[in-house]
Every structure is written in structure tokens, then in C-alpha cells.
C-alpha positions in Angstrom: 52.8 26.1 -10.3 51.6 24.3 -13.3 53.6 23.5 -16.4 53.5 26.2 -19.1 52.4 25.0 -22.5 51.6 26.3 -26.0 48.0 25.7 -25.2 48.2 28.1 -22.2 49.6 30.8 -24.5 46.9 30.3 -27.0 44.1 30.4 -24.4 45.5 33.6 -22.8 46.0 35.3 -26.1 42.3 34.5 -27.0 41.2 35.9 -23.6 43.2 39.1 -24.3 41.7 39.5 -27.7 38.2 39.0 -26.3 38.9 41.3 -23.3 38.0 38.4 -20.9 39.6 39.6 -17.7 38.3 36.7 -15.6 39.7 34.0 -17.9 43.0 35.8 -18.4 43.4 36.4 -14.6 42.7 32.7 -13.8 45.1 31.5 -16.4 48.1 33.5 -15.2 47.3 33.0 -11.5 48.9 29.5 -11.5 51.9 30.5 -13.7 55.5 31.0 -12.5 56.7 34.7 -13.0 59.2 33.4 -15.5 56.5 31.9 -17.6 54.4 35.1 -17.4 57.5 37.0 -18.6 57.9 34.5 -21.5 54.3 35.0 -22.4 54.8 38.8 -22.5 57.4 38.4 -25.3 54.6 37.3 -27.6 52.4 40.3 -26.9 52.5 43.9 -27.9 52.9 46.7 -25.3 49.2 47.4 -25.0 48.4 43.7 -24.4 51.3 43.3 -22.0 50.2 46.3 -19.9 46.6 45.0 -19.8 47.7 41.5 -18.7 50.3 42.9 -16.2 47.5 44.9 -14.5 45.5 41.8 -14.0 48.1 40.2 -11.8 46.6 40.5 -8.3 49.7 39.8 -6.2 52.2 42.7 -6.1 55.1 40.4 -5.3 54.4 38.4 -8.4 54.2 41.6 -10.4 57.6 42.6 -9.1 59.1 39.1 -9.9 57.6 39.3 -13.4 59.3 42.7 -14.0 62.7 41.2 -13.1 62.1 38.1 -15.3 61.5 40.3 -18.4 64.1 41.2 -20.9 65.6 44.6 -20.2 63.9 46.2 -23.2 60.5 44.8 -22.4 60.9 45.8 -18.7 61.8 49.4 -19.8 58.7 49.6 -21.9 56.5 48.6 -19.0 58.3 51.0 -16.6 57.7 53.9 -19.0 54.0 53.5 -18.4 54.3 53.7 -14.6 54.8 56.7 -12.4 57.7 56.9 -9.9 55.5 56.0 -7.0 54.4 52.7 -8.6 58.0 51.8 -9.4 59.1 52.6 -5.9 56.4 50.3 -4.5 57.6 47.4 -6.7 61.2 48.1 -5.6 60.1 47.8 -2.0 59.2 44.1 -2.7 62.5 43.2 -4.4 65.8 42.0 -3.0 68.3 44.8 -3.0 70.4 43.3 -5.9 67.4 43.2 -8.1 66.2 46.6 -6.9 69.5 48.1 -7.9 69.5 46.5 -11.3 66.0 47.9 -11.9 67.0 51.4 -10.8 70.1 51.5 -12.9 67.9 51.1 -16.0 66.1 54.3 -15.2 67.1 57.8 -16.2 69.4 59.5 -13.7 66.8 62.2 -13.1 64.1 59.6 -12.4 66.2 57.5 -10.0 66.1 59.9 -7.0 62.4 60.4 -7.3 61.8 56.7 -7.4 64.0 56.1 -4.4 62.1 58.8 -2.5 58.9 56.7 -2.9 60.4 53.6 -1.3 58.6 53.0 2.0 61.2 50.9 3.7 63.9 53.3 4.6 66.4 50.6 5.3 65.8 49.2 1.9 66.2 52.7 0.3 69.5 53.2 2.3 70.9 49.8 1.1 70.0 50.7 -2.5 71.7 54.0 -2.3 74.8 52.4 -0.9 74.9 49.7 -3.6 74.4 52.2 -6.4 77.9 53.6 -5.8 79.5 50.3 -7.0 80.2 49.5 -10.7 77.5 47.2 -12.0 80.2 44.8 -13.3 81.8 44.2 -9.9 80.9 42.2 -6.8 79.6 45.3 -5.1 77.2 46.0 -8.0 75.9 42.4 -8.0 75.6 41.7 -4.3 72.5 41.8 -2.2 72.3 42.7 1.5 69.6 40.0 2.4 71.4 37.3 4.4 71.6 35.8 7.9 74.4 37.2 10.1 75.3 36.0 13.6 77.9 37.1 16.1 80.8 34.8 17.0 80.1 35.3 20.7 76.5 34.3 20.6 75.5 30.9 22.1 73.7 28.4 19.9 70.2 29.0 21.4 70.6 32.8 21.0 71.9 32.2 17.5 68.9 30.1 16.5 66.5 32.7 18.0 68.2 35.5 15.9 68.3 33.4 12.8 64.5 32.7 13.0 63.9 36.4 13.2 66.1 37.3 10.3 64.8 34.4 8.2 61.3 35.8 8.2 62.5 38.5 5.8 64.3 36.1 3.4 63.1 34.0 0.5 66.2 31.8 0.4 68.9 30.9 2.9 72.3 29.9 1.4 74.9 30.5 4.2 75.0 31.7 7.8 77.7 34.3 8.2 79.6 34.9 11.4 81.0 38.3 12.2 82.9 39.7 15.2 81.9 42.8 17.2 83.3 45.1 14.5 81.2 43.4 11.8 84.2 41.8 10.2 83.6 38.4 8.5 85.2 35.7 10.6 83.5 32.5 9.6 80.5 30.5 8.2 78.3 28.4 10.5 77.4 25.1 8.9 73.8 24.0 9.4 75.0 20.6 10.4 76.7 22.1 13.5 73.3 23.5 14.7 72.0 19.9 14.7 75.0 18.1 16.1 76.1 20.8 18.6 72.8 22.5 19.7 74.1 23.5 23.2 77.6 24.8 22.3 78.6 27.8 24.4 80.0 30.0 21.6 79.4 30.1 17.9 83.1 30.7 17.2 83.9 27.3 18.6 82.0 25.4 15.8 82.1 27.8 12.9 84.3 27.2 9.8 86.9 30.0 10.0 88.5 31.9 7.1 85.6 31.6 4.6 86.2 32.3 1.0 85.1 35.9 0.2 85.5 38.6 -2.4 86.0 42.3 -2.3 83.4 44.8 -3.5 85.6 45.7 -6.5 86.2 42.2 -7.8 85.2 41.9 -11.5 82.4 39.6 -12.6 84.7 37.4 -14.7 86.8 36.6 -11.6 83.6 35.9 -9.6 82.4 33.4 -12.2 85.7 31.5 -12.1 85.6 31.2 -8.3 82.0 30.0 -8.4 82.8 27.4 -11.0 86.1 26.3 -9.4 84.8 25.9 -5.9 81.2 24.8 -6.8 79.7 27.7 -4.8 76.1 28.7 -4.5 76.8 31.9 -2.6 79.8 34.0 -1.6 80.2 36.8 1.0 81.4 40.2 0.0 83.6 42.3 2.2 84.8 45.9 2.1 88.5 47.0 2.3 88.7 46.3 6.0 87.0 43.0 6.0 83.5 44.0 7.1 80.7 41.9 5.7 78.6 44.1 3.4 76.7 41.6 1.2 76.3 38.3 -0.5 76.4 37.2 -4.1 74.4 34.1 -5.2 75.2 31.9 -8.2 72.1 32.9 -10.1 73.2 36.6 -10.1 76.6 35.6 -11.4 75.2 33.3 -14.1 72.8 36.1 -15.3 75.7 38.5 -15.6 78.0 35.9 -17.3 75.2 35.1 -19.9 74.8 38.8 -20.7 78.6 39.3 -21.1 78.8 36.2 -23.3 76.0 37.6 -25.5 77.8 40.9 -25.8 81.1 39.2 -26.6 79.5 37.0 -29.2 77.9 40.1 -30.9 81.1 42.0 -30.7 83.0 39.1 -32.3 80.3 39.0 -35.0 80.9 42.6 -35.9 77.9 44.2 -34.1 78.8 47.6 -32.7 76.2 47.6 -29.9 74.1 45.1 -28.0 70.9 44.2 -30.0 68.2 41.5 -29.9 66.3 39.9 -32.7 63.1 41.8 -31.8 64.8 45.2 -31.8 63.7 47.7 -34.4 65.1 47.8 -38.0 66.8 51.1 -37.3 68.5 49.8 -34.1 69.8 46.7 -35.8 71.0 48.7 -38.8 73.0 51.0 -36.5 74.6 48.0 -34.8 75.6 46.4 -38.0 76.6 49.2 -40.3 79.9 50.4 -38.6 81.9 47.2 -39.3 80.3 46.9 -42.8 81.5 50.3 -43.7 85.0 49.5 -42.3 84.8 46.4 -44.5 84.1 48.6 -47.6 87.1 50.7 -46.7 89.3 47.6 -46.4 87.9 46.4 -49.8 88.9 49.7 -51.4 92.4 49.4 -49.9 92.7 45.9 -51.3 91.7 47.1 -54.7 94.3 49.9 -54.6 96.9 47.3 -53.6 95.9 45.0 -56.5 95.9 48.0 -58.9 99.6 48.4 -58.3 99.9 44.7 -59.2 97.9 45.0 -62.3 100.7 44.5 -64.8 101.8 41.3 -63.1 98.3 40.0 -62.9 97.8 40.7 -66.6 101.0 38.9 -67.6 100.5 36.0 -65.2 96.7 35.5 -64.8 97.3 32.4 -62.6 98.3 34.7 -59.8 94.8 36.1 -59.5 93.4 32.6 -58.9 95.0 32.4 -55.5 94.0 35.8 -54.1 90.9 34.3 -52.3 93.1 31.5 -50.8 95.6 34.0 -49.4 92.9 36.2 -47.8 90.6 33.4 -46.6 93.5 31.4 -45.0 94.9 34.4 -43.2 91.4 35.3 -41.8 90.7 31.8 -40.7 94.1 31.3 -39.0 93.8 34.7 -37.2 90.3 34.0 -35.9 91.4 30.5 -34.7 94.3 31.9 -32.8 92.4 34.8 -31.3 89.5 32.5 -30.3 91.8 30.3 -28.3 93.4 33.3 -26.5 90.1 35.0 -25.8 88.6 31.7 -24.5 91.7 31.2 -22.3 91.4 34.7 -20.8 87.7 34.1 -20.2 88.0 30.8 -18.4 91.2 31.6 -16.5 93.4 29.0 -18.2 95.5 31.9 -19.6 96.7 34.9 -17.7 98.1 38.2 -19.1 101.4 37.5 -17.3 101.9 34.5 -19.6 102.1 36.7 -22.7 105.6 35.5 -23.7 104.8 31.8 -23.0 101.6 31.9 -25.1 103.3 33.8 -27.9 106.1 31.3 -28.1 103.6 28.4 -28.1 101.6 30.1 -30.9 104.8 30.6 -33.0 105.5 26.9 -32.9 101.9 26.1 -33.8 102.0 28.7 -36.6 105.2 27.2 -38.0 103.7 23.8 -38.1 100.4 25.0 -39.7 102.3 27.2 -42.2 104.6 24.4 -43.2 101.8 22.0 -43.8 99.6 24.5 -45.7 102.5 25.9 -47.8 103.6 22.3 -48.6 100.2 21.2 -49.7 99.7 24.2 -52.1 103.3 23.9 -53.4 102.8 20.3 -54.3 99.4 21.0 -55.8 100.7 23.9 -58.0 103.7 21.8 -59.1 101.3 19.3 -60.5 98.7 21.6 -61.9 101.0 24.5 -63.1 104.2 22.7 -64.2 105.4 25.6 -66.3 104.8 28.4 -63.7 107.4 27.8 -61.0 107.3 31.5 -60.1 103.6 31.3 -59.3 104.0 28.0 -57.5 106.7 29.5 -55.3 104.9 32.8 -54.8 101.8 31.2 -53.5 103.6 28.8 -51.2 105.9 31.4 -49.7 103.1 33.9 -49.4 100.8 31.4 -47.6 103.6 30.5 -45.2 104.2 34.1 -44.3 100.5 34.9 -44.1 99.8 32.0 -41.7 102.7 33.1 -39.5 101.5 36.8 -39.5 97.9 35.8 -38.8 98.9 33.5 -35.9 101.0 36.2 -34.3 98.3 38.8 -34.9 95.5 36.6 -33.5 97.6 36.0 -30.4 99.1 39.5 -29.7 96.0 41.6 -30.4 93.6 40.0 -27.8 96.4 39.9 -25.2 97.2 43.5 -25.8 93.5 44.5 -25.7 93.2 42.6 -22.4 96.2 44.5 -21.0 94.6 47.8 -22.1 91.3 46.8 -20.4 89.5 46.6 -23.8 87.2 43.7 -24.4 89.5 41.1 -26.2 86.4 39.6 -28.0 86.9 42.4 -30.5 89.9 40.5 -31.8 87.9 37.5 -32.8 85.6 39.3 -35.3 86.0 41.5 -38.4 89.0 43.3 -36.9 91.2 40.3 -37.4 89.6 39.3 -40.7 90.1 42.7 -42.2 93.6 43.2 -41.0 94.7 39.8 -42.2 93.1 40.3 -45.6 95.0 43.6 -46.2 98.3 42.4 -44.8 97.9 39.1 -46.7 97.5 40.9 -50.0 100.5 43.1 -49.3 102.6 40.0 -48.6 101.3 38.2 -51.7 102.0 41.3 -54.0 105.6 41.7 -52.8 106.5 38.0 -52.8 105.0 37.6 -56.2 106.9 40.6 -57.6 110.1 39.2 -56.1 109.6 35.6 -57.5 108.6 36.9 -60.9 111.7 39.1 -60.9 113.9 36.2 -60.2 112.3 33.3 -62.1 110.3 35.3 -64.7 106.7 34.6 -65.9 
């Protein structure tokens, strides 16, 4: 495979415009499927279909399909009939095949599966489709090398050679008993150092680390990172080996989840990409923007009840942005720490009380520092307005404390309710803190003005 450059893209695009099939075919023949998929992102649908049809090797075509973004892949698939799609699925590993089929309409899935020539492959796909796509069962593939614990080493090597012919990559050699239960992993080193051992079970590594079919993706990613794994066996409820998950599958899923979380935290209602249509992007952005408008109206109603005090003491209005901005920033900081801890495993939901106590202490320190700074500043710049000075300082102290608690409790609660806690790091926290911050400021100011006067 040659290195993919901007000059390659330019030559291929020129060949496409000129309709030069020979040049275009020669150019892409030496490219990696991932590079071809990257090239497709610069083309319109008509050009992409024209170039895709020039790829002579069907396995390369199948690999290109899986390297494409989901939206681009869907567009290409829409131009194919079920028989063509079934033929490509025949050439994919089961985990990739399942991913592709899940992107099809439910009515189309059965017809595509019926056109898969390899009945074993079709059966494996049907079995895998029953699992949730965000679990180990939904991510695993069934392509792996499996040996029996009672086999001799020569028999094991013979069986491994036969199984390896159907595999692109070999990560682990799994050992099962007569009931297909996972009992160990055979290190390749043992095959070299103990070539004449009588039984595999005498040299295997027993009690291998494995996961159940219903294990969530976030737990899988933590295990892969913690134990530096490249592959992990998947077992059913009675310990039978049913599949294998590789690190690339986990990383792909983690990347997709991270993108979804980032967009959710940014106030996007649905998953969108930069090249999505104007209408699709507008639909994703508008919900939280409308909620922001509603919160702004609520804020104006709150301030309307405070109009007489603002008219009498105009200095109070100067600090409204500080109250809202500080509360939003503190809440986002607190929630970001909690969400990150939940994601990387450093914080567990059972530590709710411990984390809350820790954040209360942090909030007290932050609130004291912030309130002290604004109190001293106002004493110097507003020497005759002690009521304003005290109002702003006390309000900021309470707002920081509320925002800290809100930023901690909300994501932990969402996690406990099985709702994505990333929601708590975006506009939700900002808006709630803005409204509550204003309410606190209004009541504290009225109280201070009532005691100390304007």
C-alpha cells in the first residue's frame, strides 16, 4: 500500500471528471481501503458510486464500505439491491456484518440475510442481532481460534492451521472443555517451548479474563485500558465461549460515544456531522436554543419583580452578568469532573455521598474566595453602597454553593437513572444555574436593602 497524498486525491478527482476509468482504477488499486473511504468524503454521491464500481476486488469493496462514515455508507447502500449487500456481508467479519445490517431498515434486513451464501455466517449474524449494539454481545465477532483442552499439541496445531485459513488476524487461542465452556488461553510461546505436550490443559493459562454478553461498552473500554488487552473472550450466562471482542471494535465504539457525549454537552439534541444538511443541523440545535429563550423569558419575569430596586439602586444591575456567569461556570466545572469520573471508572455511583461531601468542601472554598474578592472590590469601588456590596458577596457565595451541588448531584442522579450524564455538562446546568442564581440575587438584595437601605 502506498502513502496517500493530496496529489493522489487531485489526480483521482481529475480522472473522475474526465471519465478516465483506467487512470482512476490504477490510482485506487494501490490504496488502503481507509484511504479510499477518506477520498469518498470529498466526492458527491454520483462520483462515489462511479469510483466504487471501479474497485475490482470485492473484499476491498467490503472493507471500503466499513471504513466509510455511517451516513456515506447508507447513501451507497441505498443504491444497491439486497443481493449485492448480502454478497458484501458474506465477505465481512461477523461483527462488521452485524453493524452494517443494523443500519438497514428492519424490512430490508431479512431479505439481505436471505442472500448471504454462507449459511454459517448468516446464522451467526442472526444470533448476534439479538444483542444490544452497546453491549459486548453486540460488538463481538465469532471469528477466532478455539481448541479443546484434551487435545494434544500436534492435534491442536493441525486444527489451528485449518481454522486460521478463514481468519485475517489471530489475537488469542481460546481453550474450551467438552461443553464449549471457556477454560483457558493457550500462549503461543507454549507451542514453541512445549511442542510435544500430551494435553493442552497442562500448559494453558487457566481462568482467563472474560466478559458476559450483556456487559456495557463503557465497562469493556475500562477493562481494555486497565489490563492493556488487544482482545477479550465473550461468554454466555453458563460460561460457554460465544465470541471475541478486539480493541479496535471497542475504540470505535468509545469514539462514537465520546462524540455523542460532546454534542449532548454542547446542546445538540441529536448526533450530527459537519457535512449534514442545513435542516438536519437546525433540528439538532434548535431544541436547546428554544429552551434558552424560555429561560431568558423567566429571567426577565424575575427581574421585572425586582424593577423598583433596580431603579432605585442601579449598581445592582451591574452584577447580574457576574451572578449568572459564575453560577454557570461553577456548575459546568463540577459536572464535568463527575461525568469524567463516571466515564473513566475513577468514580462509582455508590460513592455518591463521598463525592457530594468532597464537592461541598470544594464549593465552600471556592465560594469563600470568590465572595471575598467581590466584597473587597465593592468596598473599594462602592464605598457608599454597603447594601449592594453585601448583596453581591452573599449572593455569589450562595450561587457558587448551589451550582457546585447541582453540578454534582444532577449527573450522579442521571447515571443512577440510566440517563446519559453528559446532559448535565451542557445547557441544562447553565440554564438552571442562571435562573436559580437570579432568584437568589433578587431575594438577597431585597433582604439587604431592607436592612441597610439604598
